[in-house]
C-alpha positions as CSV (number, residue, x, y, z in Angstrom):
1,M,-0.6,7.3,2.2
2,N,1.4,4.3,1.2
3,A,4.8,4.7,-0.4
4,Y,6.9,1.8,-1.7
5,Y,10.7,1.7,-1.8
6,S,13.4,-0.5,-3.4
7,D,16.6,1.5,-2.7
8,H,18.1,-1.2,-0.6
9,F,18.6,-3.2,-3.8
10,V,21.6,-1.3,-4.9
11,L,23.1,-1.5,-8.4
12,P,26.9,-2.0,-8.3
13,L,27.9,0.8,-10.5
14,P,31.5,1.8,-11.4
15,P,33.0,5.0,-9.9
16,G,31.9,8.1,-11.6
17,H,28.8,6.6,-13.2
18,R,26.3,9.4,-13.9
19,F,23.2,7.6,-12.6
20,P,22.4,9.1,-9.1
21,M,21.7,5.9,-7.3
22,Q,22.1,7.5,-3.9
23,K,19.1,9.7,-4.4
24,Y,16.7,6.8,-3.7
25,R,18.2,6.1,-0.3
26,L,18.2,9.9,0.5
27,L,14.6,10.2,-0.6
28,R,13.4,7.3,1.5
29,E,15.2,8.7,4.6
30,A,13.5,12.1,4.0
31,V,10.1,10.5,3.4
32,G,10.5,8.5,6.6
33,L,10.2,11.8,8.5
34,L,6.7,12.5,7.0
35,E,4.2,11.3,9.6
36,E,1.4,10.9,7.0
37,V,3.4,8.5,4.8
38,D,3.6,4.7,5.5
39,L,6.7,3.1,4.0
40,H,6.6,-0.4,2.6
41,E,9.3,-2.5,0.9
42,A,8.4,-3.0,-2.8
43,P,7.4,-6.6,-3.8
44,T,9.2,-8.3,-6.6
45,T,7.6,-8.9,-10.1
46,P,7.5,-12.4,-11.5
47,N,8.4,-13.1,-15.1
48,G,4.8,-13.8,-16.1
49,V,3.7,-10.4,-15.0
50,L,6.6,-8.7,-16.8
51,A,5.5,-10.6,-19.9
52,L,2.3,-8.5,-19.9
53,A,4.5,-5.7,-21.4
54,H,7.7,-7.4,-22.4
55,D,8.9,-10.1,-24.8
56,P,9.6,-13.3,-22.8
57,Q,12.9,-13.7,-24.7
58,Y,14.0,-10.3,-23.5
59,I,12.9,-11.0,-19.9
60,A,14.9,-14.3,-20.0
61,A,18.0,-12.5,-21.4
62,V,17.8,-10.0,-18.5
63,V,17.2,-12.6,-15.8
64,N,19.9,-15.0,-17.1
65,G,22.5,-12.4,-17.8
66,T,22.7,-13.0,-21.5
67,L,22.0,-9.5,-22.8
68,P,24.4,-8.6,-25.5
69,E,26.9,-5.9,-24.6
70,S,25.2,-3.5,-27.0
71,Q,21.9,-3.8,-25.1
72,Q,23.7,-3.3,-21.7
73,K,25.3,-0.2,-23.1
74,A,21.9,1.1,-24.3
75,I,20.4,0.5,-20.8
76,G,23.4,2.2,-19.2
77,F,23.9,-0.4,-16.4
78,P,26.3,-3.3,-16.4
79,W,24.4,-6.6,-15.8
80,S,24.3,-8.0,-12.3
81,V,21.9,-10.0,-10.1
82,D,21.2,-6.9,-8.1
83,M,20.3,-5.0,-11.3
84,V,17.7,-7.7,-12.2
85,E,16.2,-7.7,-8.7
86,R,16.1,-3.9,-8.4
87,S,14.3,-3.7,-11.8
88,R,11.8,-6.3,-10.6
89,R,11.2,-4.4,-7.4
90,A,10.9,-1.0,-9.0
91,T,8.1,-2.4,-11.2
92,G,6.6,-4.2,-8.2
93,A,6.5,-0.9,-6.4
94,T,4.4,0.7,-9.1
95,I,2.1,-2.3,-9.1
96,A,1.7,-2.0,-5.4
97,A,1.1,1.7,-5.7
98,C,-1.6,1.2,-8.2
99,R,-3.4,-1.3,-6.0
100,A,-3.1,1.0,-3.0
101,A,-4.3,4.0,-5.0
102,L,-7.4,2.1,-6.1
103,T,-8.2,1.6,-2.5
104,H,-7.1,4.9,-0.9
105,G,-7.0,7.4,-3.8
106,V,-3.3,8.0,-4.1
107,A,0.0,6.1,-3.5
108,V,3.6,6.5,-4.4
109,N,6.6,4.5,-5.8
110,L,9.8,6.1,-4.5
111,A,11.5,5.0,-7.7
112,G,10.0,3.9,-11.0
113,G,9.1,5.9,-14.1
114,T,11.2,3.5,-16.3
115,H,9.5,4.7,-19.4
116,H,12.3,4.1,-21.9
117,A,12.1,0.3,-21.7
118,H,10.5,-1.1,-24.8
119,R,8.8,-4.5,-25.3
120,D,12.0,-6.2,-26.4
121,R,14.8,-4.0,-25.1
122,G,15.8,-1.5,-22.4
123,E,17.5,1.9,-22.7
124,G,18.1,5.1,-20.9
125,F,18.6,3.5,-17.4
126,C,15.3,1.6,-17.9
127,V,15.2,-2.2,-17.9
128,F,11.5,-3.1,-17.4
129,N,8.6,-0.6,-18.1
130,D,6.9,-0.3,-14.7
131,G,4.0,1.9,-16.0
132,A,3.0,-0.3,-18.9
133,T,3.4,-3.5,-16.8
134,A,1.3,-2.1,-14.0
135,A,-1.4,-0.8,-16.3
136,R,-1.8,-4.1,-18.0
137,L,-1.8,-6.0,-14.7
138,M,-4.5,-3.8,-13.2
139,Q,-6.6,-4.6,-16.3
140,A,-5.8,-8.3,-16.1
141,E,-6.9,-8.4,-12.5
142,R,-10.1,-6.7,-13.6
143,R,-9.6,-3.8,-11.2
144,V,-10.0,-1.2,-14.1
145,R,-10.6,-1.1,-17.8
146,N,-9.1,2.3,-18.8
147,V,-5.7,3.6,-17.6
148,A,-4.1,7.0,-18.4
149,I,-0.3,7.4,-18.1
150,I,0.6,11.1,-17.6
151,D,4.3,11.4,-18.2
152,C,5.9,14.6,-17.0
153,D,9.4,13.4,-17.0
154,V,11.4,15.8,-19.2
155,H,12.3,12.9,-21.6
156,Q,9.6,11.5,-23.8
157,G,8.2,8.2,-22.7
158,N,9.2,6.4,-25.9
159,G,9.1,2.9,-24.5
160,T,5.7,3.4,-23.0
161,A,4.3,4.8,-26.2
162,S,5.8,1.9,-28.2
163,I,4.4,-0.8,-26.0
164,L,0.9,0.7,-25.8
165,A,0.7,2.1,-29.3
166,R,-2.3,0.0,-30.4
167,D,-3.9,-0.3,-27.0
168,E,-7.1,1.9,-26.9
169,S,-7.6,1.1,-23.2
170,V,-4.5,3.0,-22.1
171,F,-4.0,6.7,-22.9
172,T,-0.4,7.8,-23.0
173,L,0.3,11.5,-22.5
174,S,3.9,12.7,-22.6
175,L,4.9,16.3,-21.8
176,H,8.6,16.6,-22.6
177,G,11.6,18.5,-24.0
178,E,11.2,18.3,-27.8
179,H,15.0,18.4,-28.5
180,N,16.0,16.2,-25.6
181,Y,16.6,12.5,-25.3
182,P,15.3,10.3,-26.9
183,F,16.2,11.9,-30.2
184,I,14.0,9.6,-32.2
185,K,10.5,9.9,-30.6
186,E,7.7,7.4,-30.6
187,S,4.0,8.4,-30.9
188,S,2.1,8.7,-27.7
189,D,-1.7,9.3,-27.8
190,L,-0.8,12.9,-27.0
191,D,2.7,14.3,-27.2
192,V,3.5,17.8,-26.1
193,G,7.1,18.8,-27.1
194,L,8.5,21.9,-25.3
195,A,11.4,24.1,-26.3
196,D,14.6,24.2,-24.2
197,G,14.3,27.0,-21.6
198,T,10.6,26.6,-21.2
199,R,9.7,28.2,-17.8
200,D,6.8,27.9,-15.3
201,A,4.0,29.8,-17.0
202,A,4.4,28.3,-20.5
203,Y,4.9,24.8,-19.1
204,L,1.9,25.0,-16.8
205,G,-0.2,26.3,-19.7
206,A,0.8,23.5,-21.9
207,L,0.0,20.9,-19.2
208,D,-3.4,22.4,-18.5
209,T,-4.3,22.2,-22.1
210,A,-3.0,18.7,-22.4
211,L,-5.0,17.5,-19.4
212,D,-8.1,19.1,-20.9
213,T,-7.5,17.1,-24.1
214,L,-6.9,13.9,-22.2
215,F,-10.2,14.1,-20.3
216,A,-12.1,15.2,-23.4
217,R,-10.9,12.2,-25.3
218,F,-10.6,9.5,-22.6
219,T,-12.2,8.4,-19.3
220,P,-9.6,6.8,-17.1
221,Q,-10.3,4.8,-14.0
222,L,-6.7,5.0,-12.9
223,I,-3.8,7.4,-13.6
224,I,-0.2,6.5,-13.4
225,Y,1.7,9.8,-13.0
226,L,5.4,10.1,-13.8
227,A,6.5,13.1,-11.7
228,G,10.1,13.5,-13.1
229,A,12.3,15.9,-11.2
230,D,14.3,16.6,-14.3
231,A,12.2,19.5,-15.5
232,H,13.7,21.5,-12.6
233,E,16.0,24.4,-13.4
234,G,18.9,22.7,-11.5
235,D,18.9,19.5,-13.6
236,R,22.0,18.6,-15.6
237,L,20.0,16.8,-18.3
238,G,16.6,18.4,-18.3
239,R,17.2,21.8,-20.1
240,L,13.8,23.2,-19.0
241,K,13.8,25.9,-16.4
242,L,11.0,25.2,-13.9
243,S,11.4,26.6,-10.4
244,M,10.5,24.7,-7.3
245,E,7.2,26.6,-7.2
246,G,6.6,25.6,-10.8
247,M,7.3,21.9,-10.1
248,A,4.8,22.1,-7.1
249,A,2.2,23.7,-9.3
250,R,2.6,20.9,-11.9
251,D,2.0,18.2,-9.3
252,R,-1.0,20.0,-7.8
253,M,-2.5,20.5,-11.3
254,V,-2.3,16.8,-12.1
255,L,-3.6,15.7,-8.7
256,Q,-6.4,18.2,-8.6
257,R,-7.5,17.4,-12.1
258,A,-7.6,13.7,-11.1
259,R,-9.7,14.5,-8.0
260,R,-12.1,16.6,-10.1
261,H,-12.7,13.5,-12.2
262,A,-12.6,11.1,-9.2
263,V,-9.7,9.1,-10.6
264,P,-7.1,7.4,-8.3
265,V,-3.4,8.2,-8.9
266,A,-0.3,6.1,-8.6
267,V,2.8,8.4,-8.6
268,T,6.2,7.4,-9.7
269,M,9.4,9.5,-9.4
270,G,10.9,9.3,-12.9
271,G,14.2,11.0,-13.7
272,G,16.2,13.5,-11.8
273,Y,19.9,14.4,-12.4
274,G,20.4,17.6,-10.5
275,R,23.8,19.3,-10.4
276,N,23.2,19.2,-6.7
277,I,21.7,15.8,-5.7
278,G,20.0,17.6,-2.8
279,D,17.9,19.6,-5.2
280,T,16.7,16.4,-6.9
281,V,15.8,14.9,-3.6
282,A,14.0,18.1,-2.6
283,V,11.9,18.1,-5.8
284,H,10.9,14.4,-5.3
285,L,10.2,15.0,-1.6
286,Q,8.0,18.0,-2.5
287,T,6.0,15.7,-4.9
288,I,5.4,13.1,-2.2
289,A,4.4,15.8,0.3
290,I,1.9,17.2,-2.2
291,A,0.5,13.7,-2.9
292,A,0.2,13.1,0.9
293,Q,-1.7,16.3,1.2
294,H,-3.9,15.3,-1.7
295,A,-4.6,12.0,0.1
296,R,-5.4,13.8,3.3
297,D,-7.8,16.2,1.7
298,A,-9.5,13.4,-0.2
299,A,-10.0,11.5,3.1
300,V,-11.5,14.5,4.8
301,K,-14.1,14.9,2.0
């Protein structure tokens, strides 16, 4: 299974910044020990590809460093050349994962899931929307017609929902904390808002029903799956209470449902802000190991 990394493009963040930049390096190092995973450096993403999902004026402001301070504050990162390149590469990794998934069945971006980026602005640690961009590019390259984005990050994919709001060729499903960030939600094709403290059984039941609804209403030829680690009980920002076993059951449910319908899956990591960074890395690593098992089983069949 192919996995794409961009952690060596490091954002220069001030001391004490709450974004867990080091988790990406730690994750790549851990994934490197999995024999069934082939690691590849993420390609960059040109402006013209980013423009499939973003306003060219916004792209230019990001690239040229002319974003107003208010927009930088909303994103949560100070502008830098490294911030621009990392954002391009994180999007490029999802694009590469989509292409690989369409050939091999499943592939992974070791970052990505930047679902808070809107067409004309970024927010919530998201500069460019990798999922929306990748979906549009796969369509532009005539690889697929219909794409489903299954967002299991604990925060609603508001940017993705906004960008794709009137696009009937992309189905957006967001399973998230109802009372968590963003506090003003957009409308996905299917939104499932969960109460704080939701545990494994209720979460998995809601996901199972949501997947039934997705496949009843839509026939995807590719799934982009945001496997956020922030639904884990040890997350500082998530406020749900899923165990490691519950997180594993979530990933298996999505991948097994995709296999049942013979749909390739590109997996992105999404958020993860564990009180112990090792917990976040362990959740992400578990997702990748499950995806690799899914790829192995599919190859055998």
